[in-house]
N, CA, C, O and the ligand as a Tripos MOL2 file, in Angstrom:
@<TRIPOS>MOLECULE
protein
  281   279    71     0     0
PROTEIN
NO_CHARGES

@<TRIPOS>ATOM
      1 N           0.7800   -1.2830    0.0990 N.3       1 MET1
      2 CA          0.0100   -0.0370    0.1750 C.3       1 MET1
      3 C           0.9580    1.2740    0.0960 C.2       1 MET1
      4 O           0.4720    2.3850   -0.1170 O.2       1 MET1
      5 N           2.1980    1.0870    0.2630 N.am      2 SER2
      6 CA          2.9290    2.2570    0.3200 C.3       2 SER2
      7 C           2.9920    2.7830   -1.0860 C.2       2 SER2
      8 O           3.1050    4.0040   -1.1910 O.2       2 SER2
      9 N           2.9400    2.0990   -2.1310 N.am      3 LYS3
     10 CA          2.9620    2.5110   -3.5310 C.3       3 LYS3
     11 C           1.8970    3.8270   -3.6640 C.2       3 LYS3
     12 O           2.1960    4.9390   -4.0980 O.2       3 LYS3
     13 N           0.6780    3.4210   -3.2080 N.am      4 ASP4
     14 CA         -0.4380    4.2730   -3.3480 C.3       4 ASP4
     15 C          -0.1790    5.5820   -2.5570 C.2       4 ASP4
     16 O          -0.3920    6.7040   -3.0160 O.2       4 ASP4
     17 N           0.2610    5.3410   -1.4310 N.am      5 SER5
     18 CA          0.4950    6.6450   -0.6720 C.3       5 SER5
     19 C           1.5950    7.5670   -1.2500 C.2       5 SER5
     20 O           1.5190    8.7950   -1.2060 O.2       5 SER5
     21 N           2.6250    6.8780   -1.7960 N.am      6 ASP6
     22 CA          3.6380    7.7490   -2.4990 C.3       6 ASP6
     23 C           3.1110    8.5320   -3.6450 C.2       6 ASP6
     24 O           3.4420    9.6910   -3.8980 O.2       6 ASP6
     25 N           2.2800    7.8250   -4.3090 N.am      7 ALA7
     26 CA          1.6520    8.4720   -5.4350 C.3       7 ALA7
     27 C           0.8240    9.7510   -5.0460 C.2       7 ALA7
     28 O           0.8430   10.8180   -5.6610 O.2       7 ALA7
     29 N           0.0400    9.4390   -3.8330 N.am      8 GLY8
     30 CA         -0.6880   10.5610   -3.3010 C.3       8 GLY8
     31 C           0.2000   11.5890   -2.9050 C.2       8 GLY8
     32 O          -0.1650   12.7030   -3.2810 O.2       8 GLY8
     33 N           1.2820   11.5550   -2.2450 N.am      9 ALA9
     34 CA          2.1280   12.5990   -1.8410 C.3       9 ALA9
     35 C           2.6220   13.2280   -2.8870 C.2       9 ALA9
     36 O           2.6820   14.4570   -2.9300 O.2       9 ALA9
     37 N           3.0530   12.4060   -3.8980 N.am     10 GLU10
     38 CA          3.6730   13.1480   -5.0980 C.3      10 GLU10
     39 C           2.6220   14.1040   -5.8180 C.2      10 GLU10
     40 O           2.8860   15.2360   -6.2240 O.2      10 GLU10
     41 N           1.5730   13.5620   -5.8960 N.am     11 ARG11
     42 CA          0.4320   14.3070   -6.4230 C.3      11 ARG11
     43 C           0.2030   15.6300   -5.5150 C.2      11 ARG11
     44 O           0.0440   16.7200   -6.0650 O.2      11 ARG11
     45 N           0.1910   15.5060   -4.2240 N.am     12 PHE12
     46 CA          0.0780   16.7330   -3.3470 C.3      12 PHE12
     47 C           1.1190   17.6590   -3.5540 C.2      12 PHE12
     48 O           0.8790   18.8630   -3.6490 O.2      12 PHE12
     49 N           2.3700   17.1480   -3.6410 N.am     13 HIS13
     50 CA          3.6200   18.1380   -3.9170 C.3      13 HIS13
     51 C           3.3560   18.7970   -5.1850 C.2      13 HIS13
     52 O           3.4650   20.0210   -5.2580 O.2      13 HIS13
     53 N           3.0170   18.0960   -6.1970 N.am     14 ASP14
     54 CA          2.9050   18.7360   -7.4930 C.3      14 ASP14
     55 C           1.8180   19.7380   -7.5750 C.2      14 ASP14
     56 O           1.9480   20.7460   -8.2690 O.2      14 ASP14
     57 N           0.7500   19.4910   -6.8880 N.am     15 ARG15
     58 CA         -0.2930   20.4930   -6.7670 C.3      15 ARG15
     59 C           0.2300   21.8080   -5.8840 C.2      15 ARG15
     60 O          -0.0910   22.9540   -6.1970 O.2      15 ARG15
     61 N           0.9880   21.5280   -4.8590 N.am     16 GLU16
     62 CA          1.6050   22.6280   -4.1170 C.3      16 GLU16
     63 C           2.3980   23.4900   -4.9160 C.2      16 GLU16
     64 O           2.3710   24.7170   -4.8250 O.2      16 GLU16
     65 N           3.1360   22.8110   -5.7370 N.am     17 ARG17
     66 CA          4.1730   23.4230   -6.6470 C.3      17 ARG17
     67 C           3.5110   24.3790   -7.6970 C.2      17 ARG17
     68 O           3.9120   25.5000   -8.0080 O.2      17 ARG17
     69 N           2.3980   23.7010   -8.1870 N.am     18 ARG18
     70 CA          1.5640   24.4610   -9.2540 C.3      18 ARG18
     71 C           0.8160   25.7740   -8.5790 C.2      18 ARG18
     72 O           0.6010   26.8090   -9.2100 O.2      18 ARG18
     73 N           0.5200   25.6030   -7.4420 N.am     19 GLU19
     74 CA         -0.0470   26.6900   -6.8400 C.3      19 GLU19
     75 C           1.0310   27.8530   -6.5710 C.2      19 GLU19
     76 O           0.7700   29.0530   -6.6620 O.2      19 GLU19
     77 N           2.0790   27.4000   -6.2800 N.am     20 LYS20
     78 CA          3.2260   28.5200   -6.1320 C.3      20 LYS20
     79 C           3.5770   29.1560   -7.3960 C.2      20 LYS20
     80 O           3.8620   30.3520   -7.4650 O.2      20 LYS20
     81 N           3.5570   28.3490   -8.4210 N.am     21 GLU21
     82 CA          3.8550   28.8480  -10.0500 C.3      21 GLU21
     83 C           2.6490   29.7410  -10.2970 C.2      21 GLU21
     84 O           2.8200   30.7540  -10.9750 O.2      21 GLU21
     85 N           1.6090   29.4990   -9.8760 N.am     22 TYR22
     86 CA          0.4340   30.2150  -10.3280 C.3      22 TYR22
     87 C           0.5740   31.6640   -9.4800 C.2      22 TYR22
     88 O           0.5360   32.7810   -9.9950 O.2      22 TYR22
     89 N           0.7250   31.4010   -8.2290 N.am     23 LYS23
     90 CA          0.6970   32.7880   -7.5540 C.3      23 LYS23
     91 C           1.8290   33.6490   -7.9620 C.2      23 LYS23
     92 O           1.7750   34.8760   -7.8870 O.2      23 LYS23
     93 N           3.0680   32.8540   -8.4820 N.am     24 GLY24
     94 CA          4.1370   33.8260   -8.7640 C.3      24 GLY24
     95 C           3.7930   34.5630  -10.1200 C.2      24 GLY24
     96 O           4.4770   35.5430  -10.4180 O.2      24 GLY24
     97 N           2.7450   34.1420  -10.9840 N.am     25 MET25
     98 CA          2.3250   34.6570  -12.1620 C.3      25 MET25
     99 C           1.5000   35.9060  -11.8480 C.2      25 MET25
    100 O           1.4520   36.8740  -12.6070 O.2      25 MET25
    101 N           0.8470   35.8220  -10.6730 N.am     26 LEU26
    102 CA         -0.1100   36.9600  -10.2370 C.3      26 LEU26
    103 C           0.7860   38.3130  -10.1880 C.2      26 LEU26
    104 O           1.9480   38.3590   -9.7850 O.2      26 LEU26
    105 N           0.1770   39.1860  -10.5760 N.am     27 PRO27
    106 CA          1.0340   40.5230  -10.3790 C.3      27 PRO27
    107 C           0.5130   41.0820   -9.0010 C.2      27 PRO27
    108 O          -0.6590   41.1680   -8.6360 O.2      27 PRO27
    109 N           1.6580   41.4420   -8.3170 N.am     28 GLY28
    110 CA          1.5270   42.3110   -7.1280 C.3      28 GLY28
    111 C           1.1080   41.3840   -5.8890 C.2      28 GLY28
    112 O           0.5030   41.8650   -4.9300 O.2      28 GLY28
    113 N           1.4500   40.0720   -5.9560 N.am     29 VAL29
    114 CA          1.3140   39.2380   -4.7220 C.3      29 VAL29
    115 C           2.2930   39.2390   -3.7850 C.2      29 VAL29
    116 O           2.0500   39.4700   -2.6010 O.2      29 VAL29
    117 N           3.5320   38.9690   -4.2600 N.am     30 ASP30
    118 CA          4.6650   39.0020   -3.4090 C.3      30 ASP30
    119 C           5.5090   40.2720   -3.5540 C.2      30 ASP30
    120 O           6.4620   40.5510   -2.8260 O.2      30 ASP30
    121 N           5.0290   41.0510   -4.6300 N.am     31 GLU31
    122 CA          5.8880   42.1790   -5.0460 C.3      31 GLU31
    123 C           5.3770   43.4870   -4.2180 C.2      31 GLU31
    124 O           4.2150   43.6540   -3.8480 O.2      31 GLU31
    125 N           6.2430   44.2000   -4.0410 N.am     32 GLU32
    126 CA          5.6990   45.5000   -3.1520 C.3      32 GLU32
    127 C           4.8590   46.3720   -4.2020 C.2      32 GLU32
    128 O           5.1860   46.4760   -5.3840 O.2      32 GLU32
    129 N           3.8380   46.9300   -3.6810 N.am     33 PRO33
    130 CA          2.9200   47.5300   -4.5560 C.3      33 PRO33
    131 C           3.7270   48.9590   -5.1120 C.2      33 PRO33
    132 O           4.5480   49.5380   -4.4000 O.2      33 PRO33
    133 N           3.4050   49.3700   -6.3250 N.am     34 LEU34
    134 CA          4.1840   50.3350   -6.6990 C.3      34 LEU34
    135 C           3.6620   51.7420   -5.8440 C.2      34 LEU34
    136 O           2.5030   51.9910   -5.5120 O.2      34 LEU34
    137 N           4.6720   52.4310   -5.6380 N.am     35 PRO35
    138 CA          4.3780   53.7950   -4.7460 C.3      35 PRO35
    139 C           3.2880   54.5650   -5.5310 C.2      35 PRO35
    140 O           3.2290   54.3540   -6.7420 O.2      35 PRO35
    141 N           2.4820   55.3740   -5.0060 N.am     36 PRO36
    142 CA          1.7210   56.3120   -5.7510 C.3      36 PRO36
    143 C           2.4220   57.2760   -6.4510 C.2      36 PRO36
    144 O           3.4440   57.7440   -5.9490 O.2      36 PRO36
    145 N           1.9450   57.7250   -7.7720 N.am     37 PRO37
    146 CA          2.7870   58.7170   -8.3980 C.3      37 PRO37
    147 C           2.9980   59.8790   -7.7860 C.2      37 PRO37
    148 O           2.0180   60.6170   -7.6890 O.2      37 PRO37
    149 N           4.0730   60.2610   -7.3200 N.am     38 VAL38
    150 CA          4.3270   61.5940   -6.8460 C.3      38 VAL38
    151 C           4.5160   62.6780   -7.7840 C.2      38 VAL38
    152 O           5.3840   62.6210   -8.6550 O.2      38 VAL38
    153 N           3.7450   63.6560   -7.6420 N.am     39 ASP39
    154 CA          3.9770   64.7740   -8.4800 C.3      39 ASP39
    155 C           5.1020   65.6490   -8.0800 C.2      39 ASP39
    156 O           5.0030   66.3670   -7.0860 O.2      39 ASP39
    157 N           6.2320   65.6170   -8.8560 N.am     40 PRO40
    158 CA          7.3330   66.2800   -8.3010 C.3      40 PRO40
    159 C           7.1960   67.8210   -8.6670 C.2      40 PRO40
    160 O           6.5060   68.1530   -9.6310 O.2      40 PRO40
    161 N           7.7940   68.6640   -7.9640 N.am     41 ILE41
    162 CA          7.8140   69.9760   -8.4480 C.3      41 ILE41
    163 C           8.3200   70.3120   -9.8650 C.2      41 ILE41
    164 O           9.4610   70.1400  -10.2930 O.2      41 ILE41
    165 N           7.3490   70.7770  -10.4520 N.am     42 HIS42
    166 CA          7.7440   71.0030  -11.9540 C.3      42 HIS42
    167 C           8.6350   71.8820  -12.1090 C.2      42 HIS42
    168 O           8.5160   72.9690  -11.5440 O.2      42 HIS42
    169 N           9.7460   71.5890  -12.9300 N.am     43 ALA43
    170 CA         10.9210   72.4990  -13.0400 C.3      43 ALA43
    171 C          10.4910   73.7580  -13.7770 C.2      43 ALA43
    172 O          11.1360   74.8030  -13.6920 O.2      43 ALA43
    173 N           9.3990   73.6330  -14.4930 N.am     44 ASP44
    174 CA          9.1120   75.1400  -15.2130 C.3      44 ASP44
    175 C           8.2200   75.8640  -14.4180 C.2      44 ASP44
    176 O           7.8970   77.0090  -14.7370 O.2      44 ASP44
    177 N           7.7010   75.2050  -13.2140 N.am     45 THR45
    178 CA          6.6940   76.1610  -12.5160 C.3      45 THR45
    179 C           7.5070   76.5300  -11.2610 C.2      45 THR45
    180 O           7.2010   75.9470  -10.2210 O.2      45 THR45
    181 N           8.4230   77.3560  -11.2400 N.am     46 LYS46
    182 CA          9.1450   77.8130  -10.0930 C.3      46 LYS46
    183 C           8.2570   78.6840   -9.0510 C.2      46 LYS46
    184 O           7.5280   79.6000   -9.4300 O.2      46 LYS46
    185 N           8.3940   78.3160   -7.7600 N.am     47 PRO47
    186 CA          7.5740   79.1140   -6.7540 C.3      47 PRO47
    187 C           7.9580   80.5310   -6.6420 C.2      47 PRO47
    188 O           9.0580   80.8360   -7.1040 O.2      47 PRO47
    189 N           7.2600   81.4100   -6.1260 N.am     48 ASP48
    190 CA          7.8180   82.7370   -6.1850 C.3      48 ASP48
    191 C           8.9960   82.7550   -5.0650 C.2      48 ASP48
    192 O           8.9670   82.0860   -4.0320 O.2      48 ASP48
    193 N           9.9550   83.5700   -5.4230 N.am     49 ARG49
    194 CA         11.2250   83.8420   -4.7550 C.3      49 ARG49
    195 C          11.1340   84.0410   -3.2940 C.2      49 ARG49
    196 O          11.9880   83.6940   -2.4790 O.2      49 ARG49
    197 N           9.9840   84.6490   -3.0370 N.am     50 ASN50
    198 CA          9.7370   85.0620   -1.4540 C.3      50 ASN50
    199 C           8.9950   84.1040   -0.9190 C.2      50 ASN50
    200 O           8.7860   84.3330    0.2720 O.2      50 ASN50
    201 N           8.4640   83.0300   -1.3440 N.am     51 ASP51
    202 CA          7.5400   81.9620   -0.7900 C.3      51 ASP51
    203 C           8.5590   81.1100   -0.1260 C.2      51 ASP51
    204 O           9.7440   81.1680   -0.4540 O.2      51 ASP51
    205 N           8.0910   80.2750    0.8570 N.am     52 PRO52
    206 CA          8.7720   79.3510    1.5780 C.3      52 PRO52
    207 C           9.2730   78.1530    0.6050 C.2      52 PRO52
    208 O           8.4990   77.6990   -0.2380 O.2      52 PRO52
    209 N          10.4510   77.7110    0.7310 N.am     53 CYS53
    210 CA         10.9440   76.8410   -0.1130 C.3      53 CYS53
    211 C          10.3360   75.6730   -0.2250 C.2      53 CYS53
    212 O          10.1770   75.1480    0.8770 O.2      53 CYS53
    213 N           9.8450   74.9230   -1.3040 N.am     54 PRO54
    214 CA          9.0550   73.6760   -1.2020 C.3      54 PRO54
    215 C           9.7660   72.5490   -1.0240 C.2      54 PRO54
    216 O           9.2600   71.4570   -1.2820 O.2      54 PRO54
    217 N          10.9830   72.6640   -0.5790 N.am     55 CYS55
    218 CA         11.6740   71.4170   -0.1420 C.3      55 CYS55
    219 C          11.6490   71.3420    1.4770 C.2      55 CYS55
    220 O          12.2820   70.4910    2.1040 O.2      55 CYS55
    221 N          10.8260   72.3550    2.0840 N.am     56 GLY56
    222 CA         10.6470   72.2190    3.4600 C.3      56 GLY56
    223 C          11.6410   72.6260    4.3920 C.2      56 GLY56
    224 O          11.5230   72.2860    5.5690 O.2      56 GLY56
    225 N          12.6860   73.3700    3.9810 N.am     57 SER57
    226 CA         13.5580   73.9110    4.9380 C.3      57 SER57
    227 C          13.0260   75.0420    5.7900 C.2      57 SER57
    228 O          13.5490   75.3920    6.8480 O.2      57 SER57
    229 N          12.0430   75.5400    5.2990 N.am     58 GLY58
    230 CA         11.4590   76.6940    6.0510 C.3      58 GLY58
    231 C          12.0830   78.0660    5.7240 C.2      58 GLY58
    232 O          11.6830   79.0980    6.2620 O.2      58 GLY58
    233 N          13.1700   78.0290    4.7370 N.am     59 LYS59
    234 CA         13.8350   79.1690    4.2930 C.3      59 LYS59
    235 C          12.9170   79.6770    3.0750 C.2      59 LYS59
    236 O          12.0180   78.9660    2.6270 O.2      59 LYS59
    237 N          13.2080   80.9650    2.5660 N.am     60 LYS60
    238 CA         12.5810   81.4770    1.5460 C.3      60 LYS60
    239 C          13.3550   80.6510    0.3340 C.2      60 LYS60
    240 O          14.4990   80.2050    0.4260 O.2      60 LYS60
    241 N          12.5150   80.5460   -0.7840 N.am     61 TYR61
    242 CA         12.9980   79.8510   -1.7530 C.3      61 TYR61
    243 C          14.2650   80.5150   -2.5360 C.2      61 TYR61
    244 O          15.1780   79.8560   -3.0350 O.2      61 TYR61
    245 N          14.1650   81.8480   -2.5560 N.am     62 LYS62
    246 CA         15.4950   82.5430   -2.9200 C.3      62 LYS62
    247 C          16.7080   82.3420   -2.1270 C.2      62 LYS62
    248 O          17.8550   82.5370   -2.5300 O.2      62 LYS62
    249 N          16.3470   81.9200   -0.9260 N.am     63 LYS63
    250 CA         17.6800   81.7740    0.0610 C.3      63 LYS63
    251 C          17.9000   80.3490    0.0040 C.2      63 LYS63
    252 O          18.9470   80.0380    0.5720 O.2      63 LYS63
    253 N          17.2330   79.3340   -0.5130 N.am     64 CYS64
    254 CA         17.5030   78.0230   -0.4270 C.3      64 CYS64
    255 C          17.6660   77.4480   -1.9070 C.2      64 CYS64
    256 O          18.6070   77.7970   -2.6200 O.2      64 CYS64
    257 N          16.6950   76.5500   -2.3190 N.am     65 CYS65
    258 CA         16.8910   75.8730   -3.6770 C.3      65 CYS65
    259 C          16.9330   76.7840   -4.7420 C.2      65 CYS65
    260 O          17.4880   76.4760   -5.7960 O.2      65 CYS65
    261 N          16.3090   78.0700   -4.5420 N.am     66 GLY66
    262 CA         16.1510   79.0340   -5.6030 C.3      66 GLY66
    263 C          17.3120   80.1560   -5.6780 C.2      66 GLY66
    264 O          17.3010   81.2050   -6.3230 O.2      66 GLY66
    265 N          18.2310   79.6800   -4.9060 N.am     67 LYS67
    266 CA         19.3970   80.6310   -4.7460 C.3      67 LYS67
    267 C          20.0410   80.9180   -6.1280 C.2      67 LYS67
    268 O          20.1580   79.9730   -6.9080 O.2      67 LYS67
    269 N          20.4140   82.0020   -6.4420 N.am     68 GLU68
    270 CA         20.9430   82.2400   -7.6940 C.3      68 GLU68
    271 C          22.4490   81.8590   -7.6310 C.2      68 GLU68
    272 O          23.0980   82.0680   -6.6070 O.2      68 GLU68
    273 N          22.9810   81.3110   -8.7140 N.am     69 LYS69
    274 CA         24.6290   81.1050   -8.5080 C.3      69 LYS69
    275 C          25.3040   82.3560   -8.7060 C.2      69 LYS69
    276 O          24.9480   83.1610   -9.5660 O.2      69 LYS69
    277 N          26.3070   82.5430   -7.9000 N.am     70 PRO70
    278 CA         27.0780   83.7870   -8.0660 C.3      70 PRO70
    279 C          27.6970   83.8930   -9.3960 C.2      70 PRO70
    280 O          28.3750   84.8790   -9.6850 O.2      70 PRO70
    281 ZN         15.1520   74.3570   -0.5310 Zn       71 ZN71
@<TRIPOS>BOND
     1     1     2 1
     2     2     3 1
     3     3     4 2
     4     3     5 am
     5     5     6 1
     6     6     7 1
     7     7     8 2
     8     7     9 am
     9     9    10 1
    10    10    11 1
    11    11    12 2
    12    11    13 am
    13    13    14 1
    14    14    15 1
    15    15    16 2
    16    15    17 am
    17    17    18 1
    18    18    19 1
    19    19    20 2
    20    19    21 am
    21    21    22 1
    22    22    23 1
    23    23    24 2
    24    23    25 am
    25    25    26 1
    26    26    27 1
    27    27    28 2
    28    27    29 am
    29    29    30 1
    30    30    31 1
    31    31    32 2
    32    31    33 am
    33    33    34 1
    34    34    35 1
    35    35    36 2
    36    35    37 am
    37    37    38 1
    38    38    39 1
    39    39    40 2
    40    39    41 am
    41    41    42 1
    42    42    43 1
    43    43    44 2
    44    43    45 am
    45    45    46 1
    46    46    47 1
    47    47    48 2
    48    47    49 am
    49    49    50 1
    50    50    51 1
    51    51    52 2
    52    51    53 am
    53    53    54 1
    54    54    55 1
    55    55    56 2
    56    55    57 am
    57    57    58 1
    58    58    59 1
    59    59    60 2
    60    59    61 am
    61    61    62 1
    62    62    63 1
    63    63    64 2
    64    63    65 am
    65    65    66 1
    66    66    67 1
    67    67    68 2
    68    67    69 am
    69    69    70 1
    70    70    71 1
    71    71    72 2
    72    71    73 am
    73    73    74 1
    74    74    75 1
    75    75    76 2
    76    75    77 am
    77    77    78 1
    78    78    79 1
    79    79    80 2
    80    79    81 am
    81    81    82 1
    82    82    83 1
    83    83    84 2
    84    83    85 am
    85    85    86 1
    86    86    87 1
    87    87    88 2
    88    87    89 am
    89    89    90 1
    90    90    91 1
    91    91    92 2
    92    91    93 am
    93    93    94 1
    94    94    95 1
    95    95    96 2
    96    95    97 am
    97    97    98 1
    98    98    99 1
    99    99   100 2
   100    99   101 am
   101   101   102 1
   102   102   103 1
   103   103   104 2
   104   103   105 am
   105   105   106 1
   106   106   107 1
   107   107   108 2
   108   107   109 am
   109   109   110 1
   110   110   111 1
   111   111   112 2
   112   111   113 am
   113   113   114 1
   114   114   115 1
   115   115   116 2
   116   115   117 am
   117   117   118 1
   118   118   119 1
   119   119   120 2
   120   119   121 am
   121   121   122 1
   122   122   123 1
   123   123   124 2
   124   123   125 am
   125   125   126 1
   126   126   127 1
   127   127   128 2
   128   127   129 am
   129   129   130 1
   130   130   131 1
   131   131   132 2
   132   131   133 am
   133   133   134 1
   134   134   135 1
   135   135   136 2
   136   135   137 am
   137   137   138 1
   138   138   139 1
   139   139   140 2
   140   139   141 am
   141   141   142 1
   142   142   143 1
   143   143   144 2
   144   143   145 am
   145   145   146 1
   146   146   147 1
   147   147   148 2
   148   147   149 am
   149   149   150 1
   150   150   151 1
   151   151   152 2
   152   151   153 am
   153   153   154 1
   154   154   155 1
   155   155   156 2
   156   155   157 am
   157   157   158 1
   158   158   159 1
   159   159   160 2
   160   159   161 am
   161   161   162 1
   162   162   163 1
   163   163   164 2
   164   163   165 am
   165   165   166 1
   166   166   167 1
   167   167   168 2
   168   167   169 am
   169   169   170 1
   170   170   171 1
   171   171   172 2
   172   171   173 am
   173   173   174 1
   174   174   175 1
   175   175   176 2
   176   175   177 am
   177   177   178 1
   178   178   179 1
   179   179   180 2
   180   179   181 am
   181   181   182 1
   182   182   183 1
   183   183   184 2
   184   183   185 am
   185   185   186 1
   186   186   187 1
   187   187   188 2
   188   187   189 am
   189   189   190 1
   190   190   191 1
   191   191   192 2
   192   191   193 am
   193   193   194 1
   194   194   195 1
   195   195   196 2
   196   195   197 am
   197   197   198 1
   198   198   199 1
   199   199   200 2
   200   199   201 am
   201   201   202 1
   202   202   203 1
   203   203   204 2
   204   203   205 am
   205   205   206 1
   206   206   207 1
   207   207   208 2
   208   207   209 am
   209   209   210 1
   210   210   211 1
   211   211   212 2
   212   211   213 am
   213   213   214 1
   214   214   215 1
   215   215   216 2
   216   215   217 am
   217   217   218 1
   218   218   219 1
   219   219   220 2
   220   219   221 am
   221   221   222 1
   222   222   223 1
   223   223   224 2
   224   223   225 am
   225   225   226 1
   226   226   227 1
   227   227   228 2
   228   227   229 am
   229   229   230 1
   230   230   231 1
   231   231   232 2
   232   231   233 am
   233   233   234 1
   234   234   235 1
   235   235   236 2
   236   235   237 am
   237   237   238 1
   238   238   239 1
   239   239   240 2
   240   239   241 am
   241   241   242 1
   242   242   243 1
   243   243   244 2
   244   243   245 am
   245   245   246 1
   246   246   247 1
   247   247   248 2
   248   247   249 am
   249   249   250 1
   250   250   251 1
   251   251   252 2
   252   251   253 am
   253   253   254 1
   254   254   255 1
   255   255   256 2
   256   255   257 am
   257   257   258 1
   258   258   259 1
   259   259   260 2
   260   259   261 am
   261   261   262 1
   262   262   263 1
   263   263   264 2
   264   263   265 am
   265   265   266 1
   266   266   267 1
   267   267   268 2
   268   267   269 am
   269   269   270 1
   270   270   271 1
   271   271   272 2
   272   271   273 am
   273   273   274 1
   274   274   275 1
   275   275   276 2
   276   275   277 am
   277   277   278 1
   278   278   279 1
   279   279   280 2
@<TRIPOS>SUBSTRUCTURE
     1 MET1         2 RESIDUE 1 A MET
     2 SER2         6 RESIDUE 1 A SER
     3 LYS3        10 RESIDUE 1 A LYS
     4 ASP4        14 RESIDUE 1 A ASP
     5 SER5        18 RESIDUE 1 A SER
     6 ASP6        22 RESIDUE 1 A ASP
     7 ALA7        26 RESIDUE 1 A ALA
     8 GLY8        30 RESIDUE 1 A GLY
     9 ALA9        34 RESIDUE 1 A ALA
    10 GLU10       38 RESIDUE 1 A GLU
    11 ARG11       42 RESIDUE 1 A ARG
    12 PHE12       46 RESIDUE 1 A PHE
    13 HIS13       50 RESIDUE 1 A HIS
    14 ASP14       54 RESIDUE 1 A ASP
    15 ARG15       58 RESIDUE 1 A ARG
    16 GLU16       62 RESIDUE 1 A GLU
    17 ARG17       66 RESIDUE 1 A ARG
    18 ARG18       70 RESIDUE 1 A ARG
    19 GLU19       74 RESIDUE 1 A GLU
    20 LYS20       78 RESIDUE 1 A LYS
    21 GLU21       82 RESIDUE 1 A GLU
    22 TYR22       86 RESIDUE 1 A TYR
    23 LYS23       90 RESIDUE 1 A LYS
    24 GLY24       94 RESIDUE 1 A GLY
    25 MET25       98 RESIDUE 1 A MET
    26 LEU26      102 RESIDUE 1 A LEU
    27 PRO27      106 RESIDUE 1 A PRO
    28 GLY28      110 RESIDUE 1 A GLY
    29 VAL29      114 RESIDUE 1 A VAL
    30 ASP30      118 RESIDUE 1 A ASP
    31 GLU31      122 RESIDUE 1 A GLU
    32 GLU32      126 RESIDUE 1 A GLU
    33 PRO33      130 RESIDUE 1 A PRO
    34 LEU34      134 RESIDUE 1 A LEU
    35 PRO35      138 RESIDUE 1 A PRO
    36 PRO36      142 RESIDUE 1 A PRO
    37 PRO37      146 RESIDUE 1 A PRO
    38 VAL38      150 RESIDUE 1 A VAL
    39 ASP39      154 RESIDUE 1 A ASP
    40 PRO40      158 RESIDUE 1 A PRO
    41 ILE41      162 RESIDUE 1 A ILE
    42 HIS42      166 RESIDUE 1 A HIS
    43 ALA43      170 RESIDUE 1 A ALA
    44 ASP44      174 RESIDUE 1 A ASP
    45 THR45      178 RESIDUE 1 A THR
    46 LYS46      182 RESIDUE 1 A LYS
    47 PRO47      186 RESIDUE 1 A PRO
    48 ASP48      190 RESIDUE 1 A ASP
    49 ARG49      194 RESIDUE 1 A ARG
    50 ASN50      198 RESIDUE 1 A ASN
    51 ASP51      202 RESIDUE 1 A ASP
    52 PRO52      206 RESIDUE 1 A PRO
    53 CYS53      210 RESIDUE 1 A CYS
    54 PRO54      214 RESIDUE 1 A PRO
    55 CYS55      218 RESIDUE 1 A CYS
    56 GLY56      222 RESIDUE 1 A GLY
    57 SER57      226 RESIDUE 1 A SER
    58 GLY58      230 RESIDUE 1 A GLY
    59 LYS59      234 RESIDUE 1 A LYS
    60 LYS60      238 RESIDUE 1 A LYS
    61 TYR61      242 RESIDUE 1 A TYR
    62 LYS62      246 RESIDUE 1 A LYS
    63 LYS63      250 RESIDUE 1 A LYS
    64 CYS64      254 RESIDUE 1 A CYS
    65 CYS65      258 RESIDUE 1 A CYS
    66 GLY66      262 RESIDUE 1 A GLY
    67 LYS67      266 RESIDUE 1 A LYS
    68 GLU68      270 RESIDUE 1 A GLU
    69 LYS69      274 RESIDUE 1 A LYS
    70 PRO70      278 RESIDUE 1 A PRO
    71 ZN71       281 GROUP 0 **** ****
């Protein structure tokens, strides 16, 4: 009777493996979800030079990232 039980175990493992393969094909099961699209500060829409810098430094834009190069 050991032959029958072996076949059963084999079938079980085969099924388990197939399930893993199937899950592997599904998108986003084990992968990290894509981060939500972050809208970056558009390079062509600069803030006002006297507004607080969008980088969050608390400085005015003209004194931080908007600093003009000498
Ligand atoms: Zn800044």
